[in-house]
C-alpha positions, 0 to 999 in steps of 0.5 A, a space after each residue: 658723340 663722334 669719339 665713340 663712333 666706331 666708323 673709321 675716319 673719313 679717307 682723304 678722297 672722301 672729303 677733298 677735291 685738292 690735288 691727289 699729289 703735289 708733284 707735277 710729274 705725277 699729275 702729267 703722268 695721270 693727265 688722261 685719266 684725271 679727265 675721266 674720273 677726276 682727282 677725287 677718283 684718282 685719290 680713291 685709286 691711290 687709297 686702294 690696296 689690291 690682292 691678286 690671287 694667282 699670278 696667271 696671265 689674266 690676273 697679271 693683265 688685270 693688275 697691269 691695268 691697275 698699276 699703270 693708272 696708279 692703284 695704291 698697292 698690290 699683293 700677289 698671293 701664289 704658291 706656284 712656280 713659273 712653268 713652260 706654260 706661263 712663258 707662253 701666256 704671261 708677259 710678266 714672267 721671263 725665261 730666267 724665272 723658270 721654276 722660281 716663284 711666280 708670285 715674286 716674278 710677276 711682282 717684280 715686273 709689275 712694279 717696274 711699270 709704275 714707281 709710285 705703286 708698291 708691290 708685295 707677294 706671298 709665295 703660298 696658295 690662298 688656301 694655305 694663307 687662310 688656314 694660318 691667317 684667316 684675317 689675311 684678306 680683311 685689309 684689302 680694298 679689292 680682291 681679284 681671284 684667278 683660276 681658283 677651284 670652285 671650293 676655294 673661290 666660294 671660301 674667298 667670296 664668303 670672306 669678302 662678302 662678310 667684310 664688304 670687300 669687292 671681289 672679281 673672279 676670273 677664269 680662262 679656259 682655251 678660248 673662253 673667258 669668264 668674269 664674275 663681279 661680286 660687290 657689296 651694296 654698291 652706290 654710284 653717284 657719278 655714273 657719267 651717262 652718255 646723254 645727260 639731260 640739260 638742266 636750264 630750268 626753262 619750265 621752272 626758272 629761278 627768280 633771278 633768271 626771270 628778273 634778268 630776262 625781264 630787265 634785259 630781254 623783255 622785248 625781243 622785237 625791240 632789240 637791235 640786230 646785233 643784240 638779238 643775234 647774241 641773245 642766249 638760246 635759254 632766253 629764247 626758249 623762256 620767251 617761247 614757253 611763256 608765249 605758249 603758256 599764255 595761249 594754253 591757260 598757263 600750262 607747260 608744254 610736255 608732250 612731243 606735239 606741244 614741244 613742236 608747237 614751241 619750236 614753231 614759235 621759235 621759228 617766228 623769231 627769225 629775222 630773215 635779213 640776218 645772215 647768222 641766227 645761230 642762237 635760233 638754231 641752238 634753241 631749236 636743237 635744245 627744245 626737246 631736252 630743255 623743255 623738261 622739268 628736272 623731276 626725279 625719274 621713277 627709279 630715282 623716286 623709288 631710291 629716294 623713298 627708301 633712303 631714310 629707312 635704309 639710313 636708319 637700318 645702317 645707323 642701327 648697325 653702327 650703334 650696335 657695333 659701338 655697344 659691342 666695341 667693334 669697328 665697322 668695315 670701311 665700306 660702311 662709312 661710304 654707305 652711310 654717307 650716300 644714304 644720308 645724302 639721299 635722305 637729305 635730297 628726298 627731304 629737299 625734293 619734298 620741301 623747298 624743291 617743290 618736287 624738283 631736284 637741285 639745280 646742277 649749276 652747269 651751263 652749256 656753251 651757247 651763242 652770247 656775248 661774254 658778259 651775258 654768258 658769264 652773268 648766266 653762268 654765275 646765276 645758275 651756279 648761285 642757284 645750285 649753291 643755294 640748293 646744295 645749302 638747303 640739302 646740307 641743312 637737311 643732312 645736318 638735321 637728319 644726321 643729328 636725329 640718327 646720332 651720326 657723325 656731322 662729317 658724313 656729308 662734306 660740302 664737296 661730296 654733297 655738291 657732287 651728289 646734287 649735281 649728279 642726282 638724276 643718275 644716282 644708282 644702287 646695285 646689289 649683287 647676288 653672292 658667289 655662294 648663292 650662285 653655286 648653291 644647289 637651289 641657285 635662282 639662275 635657271 630663268 636667266 640661263 634659259 633665256 640665254 640658251 634661247 638666244 640667237 647665239 647661246 654659246 656663252 651660256 653653253 660655255 658657262 655650263 661647261 665651266 661649272 662642269 669642268 670645275 666639278 670634274 677638276 674637284 673629282 679628278 684633281 686636273 682639268 678635263 683634257 689636261 693631258 693630251 693622251 686623256 682628251 678622248 677618255 675625259 669626254 665621257 666623264 665631262 658629259 656626266 658632269 655636264 648632266 649633273 650641273 644641268 640638274 643643279 642649275 635647274 636645266 635638266 628639263 631642257 630637250 635636247 641637251 643644250 650642250 652637245 657632244 661637239 662642245 664637250 669635245 672642244 672643251 676637253 681639247 682646250 685642256 684647261 689651257 689659259 691662252 694669252 689673247 683671251 687672258 688679255 681681253 679678260 684682264 682689260 675688262 676686269 681692270 675696267 670693272 675694278 676701277 668702277 668699283 674702287 672709284 664708285 664712278 660709272 655703273 659696273 656690270 651685274 654680275 657675269 661677263 662671258 667671252 667666247 673668243 672663238 667667234 668674238 661674242 660677249 654676254 652679260 648675265 645676272 647669275 
């Protein structure tokens, strides 16, 4: 029964499309971002609590870009005091804050950016906090860790992985920026593809659309000029496809050459004496994309085929937690919801859909009289609602079979799921612990990166790992003191050699990290430069918003920035 279910209750953002705040001032403040991720995405932002580990320049830049769009709350954990270096690279400290708690200072100034966001701070290092409160991070929806030593980073990453908490790790060293994204199994419904395919069902028209065409547009030639010039292009496409199919034993055009033949038929519909044939031009422009069956892609087919098994595995974990009297992490509910809807979609495609995805219900702008356009719009919307109802019936049946709560697939979410079905995505990330392990499977990726035209980002990644080992041994970054730049170079070279061996790259000849690179890295002295921190903070906030809203596809998993030449790279490490 639902009473015994260990899942946390569904958050408001998961079950409603109502305004995220009743107040018009707030709606006006967030107007631009609402156009990007909608009110349900904004509600997810407002439900999220972020923990920033270390109020560094990069960390505060990232948090600034989350506070401004209205993240729910944040907590800064930082045992450092404000230094002269902070005054030069961090806009969220002031001269009067020198030698006071950096956590308190950045929290105060960040809160001034948005009165709707609450902030708190803990003036201790995260290692101290975790030694006394091992469960400290458990309540957060996102952790951003900046400039952490590798040992502490791995410990934080382990806790986040165990609790399915998204983690973003940032490092800035001189002109080098590093971002590592470590998410639990990440599912994306609204990926917002740059070029979404039209779903006009031209090759599989619903009965109601066929009836409309037969009743009102049976003979295009018989239509007066005024009516013909306002025939919607979807109707023109249906006529051309029907004519082509009749000449090809009922087949549908699928190849590019066959679609060109359909375009040629559309050209024959022109009336030379008409000054405007915009609808013909629209039909020609849409022919390539509209003449496709809305079938699952190969990647989507694979995802849907695995859905029922994945759902059953998650359900078993939930029931085992119930038996132990434990409550599942909040993220578990999101995964159950996604895989239940995916399994239901698979059942629909295999059944009522006849191999096709549900109708999206969207109708693009096209030349038509208002009454006809509205009639078409309502027709497509009705078809989409009918398809969603069929998927919902499967969801209710599957949830019952798996003894799962009946509210895991609310209508608003299921409608959004079906509308975005062609572009669903599931990402699985290698953990930070795996990346830092002695047998980490990253050699192939780094070998490819080192063979690129500009391997600088891969070289800087190796130097970052070497400098982390150097700092673990000596307690400071290489070249931290001006007097030690020259003397630290040989030790850093040894660390580079050790890391190349650890990364499986010790067979590379010549050594990919030259003495010039070692000297430059030592010259930076572990300094955090504000321009690099600003770029990295912006990228981190962008990826954080993707993780929190589960919209747009996040990078997987490492972003590197060489600020000396403006080169960026994304590696899966």
